[in-house]
C-alpha positions, 0 to 999 in steps of 0.5 A, spaced: 123 407 855 117 412 854 117 417 848 113 422 853 115 429 852 112 434 857 114 440 853 110 438 847 103 436 847 098 435 841 091 436 842 086 435 836 080 440 837 074 441 833 072 448 830 067 449 835 072 448 840 077 453 836 072 458 836 071 458 844 079 462 844 080 469 842 085 470 838 090 472 843 089 465 846 091 461 839 098 458 838 102 461 833 108 458 830 114 463 826 119 461 822 126 463 824 127 468 819 120 471 821 122 472 828 128 476 826 124 480 821 118 481 827 124 483 832 127 488 826 119 491 825 119 492 833 125 496 833 123 500 828 116 501 831 120 503 838 124 509 834 118 511 831 113 512 837 116 518 840 114 522 833 107 518 833 106 520 840 107 527 839 102 528 833 097 524 837 098 529 843 097 535 838 091 532 833 087 528 837 081 529 842 082 527 849 077 521 848 081 519 841 087 519 845 084 515 850 081 510 845 087 510 841 092 508 846 087 502 849 086 499 843 093 499 840 098 500 846 094 496 851 091 491 846 084 492 848 078 490 843 073 495 842 068 491 846 072 492 852 074 499 851 067 500 850 065 497 857 071 501 860 069 507 858 062 507 859 060 508 851 057 503 846 062 499 841 059 503 835 062 509 839 069 506 840 069 504 832 067 511 830 073 514 835 078 510 831 075 509 824 070 515 823 063 514 820 060 516 813 056 522 813 052 524 807 057 520 803 063 522 806 068 519 811 068 524 816 072 524 823 076 518 826 083 518 830 086 514 824 084 518 819 087 525 823 093 521 824 095 519 817 093 526 815 097 529 820 103 525 819 104 526 812 103 533 813 109 533 818 113 528 814 113 523 819 113 516 816 115 509 819 122 507 817 
């Protein structure tokens, strides 16, 4: 009797072949305890989201809001967002993380969100 198992295929790939896959396409293994921890984090994050969405609505510009939603909630990368919105990838990065002007960090949706959450006492449970 053959030991062929169609549920398990082992394939050896070169580094060059691996680079052809995006991070989302790569296989991932979780230890049993890691799965439980991931589910707990996901449940805490779900409970946390209404407060974050409210802060986003209050402090972000329309474009920052759109970029943050596409990046974090739609799982698009910066290049994909840039193509969708018809802007440069660098602009997407600046909407998310800000930029340095005269040696100072300025702008950026994430910086705004961190400050606004801290002022309001919104913390990840």
